[in-house]
C-alpha positions in Angstrom: 304.5 326.5 19.6 300.9 327.1 20.4 298.4 324.3 20.7 296.2 323.9 17.7 292.9 322.3 16.7 293.4 318.6 15.8 296.4 318.2 18.1 296.6 316.5 21.5 296.3 319.1 24.2 299.5 319.8 26.0 299.8 317.8 29.2 299.7 319.5 32.6 299.8 318.7 36.3 298.6 321.7 38.3 297.5 322.2 41.9 293.8 323.0 42.6 292.7 325.2 45.4 293.4 322.4 47.9 296.9 322.0 46.3 295.9 318.5 44.9 297.3 317.9 41.5 294.9 317.8 38.5 296.2 316.4 35.3 295.1 316.5 31.7 294.9 312.7 31.9 292.3 312.9 34.7 290.0 314.7 32.2 290.1 312.0 29.6 287.0 309.9 29.0 284.9 313.1 28.8 284.9 316.3 26.8 286.5 319.2 28.5 286.7 322.9 28.6 290.2 324.1 29.6 289.4 327.7 30.4 292.3 330.2 30.8 291.5 333.4 32.6 293.8 336.4 33.2 293.0 337.4 36.9 290.7 336.1 39.6 288.7 338.8 41.5 288.1 340.8 38.4 284.8 341.7 36.8 285.1 339.9 33.4 286.8 336.8 34.8 284.2 336.5 37.6 281.3 337.0 35.1 282.7 334.2 32.9 283.2 331.6 35.6 279.9 332.4 37.2 278.2 331.8 33.8 280.0 328.5 33.6 278.9 327.6 37.2 275.3 328.7 36.4 275.3 326.3 33.5 277.2 323.4 35.0 274.3 321.0 34.7 274.0 321.7 31.0 277.7 321.2 30.5 277.4 317.9 32.4 274.6 316.9 30.1 277.0 317.5 27.2 279.5 315.2 29.0 282.0 318.1 29.6 284.3 318.7 32.4 285.4 322.2 33.2 288.8 323.4 34.6 289.8 327.0 35.0 293.5 327.8 34.9 295.1 331.1 36.2 298.7 332.1 36.7 297.7 333.1 40.3 298.5 331.2 43.5 296.3 328.3 44.7 295.5 330.3 47.8 294.2 333.3 45.9 292.3 331.0 43.5 290.8 329.2 46.5 289.4 332.4 48.0 288.0 333.4 44.7 286.5 330.0 44.0 284.9 330.1 47.4 283.6 333.6 46.9 282.1 332.7 43.6 280.7 329.3 44.7 282.6 327.4 42.0 282.1 323.6 41.9 284.8 322.9 39.3 288.6 322.9 39.7 290.4 326.2 39.6 294.1 325.4 38.9 297.2 327.4 39.6 299.9 327.8 36.9 301.8 330.0 39.3 305.2 328.3 39.6 307.1 327.8 37.4 305.1 330.9 36.3 302.8 330.1 33.4 304.4 326.9 32.2 301.2 325.2 31.2 299.7 328.5 29.9 302.7 329.0 27.7 302.5 325.4 26.4 299.0 326.1 25.2 300.0 329.4 23.6 297.7 331.4 26.0 300.4 333.3 28.0 300.5 337.1 27.6 304.1 338.2 28.2 303.1 341.9 28.7 300.7 341.1 31.5 302.4 338.0 33.0 299.0 336.3 32.9 296.8 334.2 30.6 295.0 335.5 27.7 291.2 334.8 27.6 291.3 331.5 25.8 289.4 328.2 26.1 290.5 324.9 24.6 287.7 322.5 23.9 288.9 318.9 24.1 287.3 315.6 23.0 287.2 312.5 25.2 290.8 311.6 24.1 292.3 315.0 25.0 292.5 316.2 21.4 291.7 319.9 20.8 288.5 320.3 18.8 288.0 324.0 19.1 289.7 327.1 20.5 287.5 330.0 21.8 289.4 333.3 22.2 288.4 336.7 23.2 289.8 339.3 20.8 290.2 341.8 23.7 291.2 341.1 27.3 288.2 343.0 28.6 285.7 341.1 26.5 284.1 337.9 27.8 283.8 334.8 25.8 280.3 333.8 24.9 278.8 330.8 26.6 276.9 329.9 23.4 280.3 329.3 21.8 281.1 326.7 24.4 277.9 324.7 23.8 278.2 325.0 20.0 281.8 323.6 20.3 280.6 320.7 22.5 277.6 319.6 20.5 278.8 317.4 17.6 277.8 318.3 14.1 275.4 315.8 12.5 
């Protein structure tokens, strides 16, 4: 069953580019963007993560952590994160292949990779919004992230 707005986000414990485990619990206490991307080293994915990196100060002002999750290896993710100058964790859901991605409902069986989905979490790890691209080659809009992170008054 796919993760839904209003539910606690599915738990995960995934290696970052240094093979250190990052957990959902470690994100608690702050809002978070859990950003699933299909493939590192591709144009749209690189564009999206670079836009997140370029706006990391603004996201911190909104009290939001960012983690990117791919179904690629920590080694590949590490080279990509270094190439793009990413300062936030890029996590590997490589083995068992796509377990966390499937728990969120973001896995694309035909591609064997994540769909372009972002789960916006509150400070307690509850999903407050889901931002999806309707097509795999279409980037998510950064403005949608900020809109989801700013509470309505």
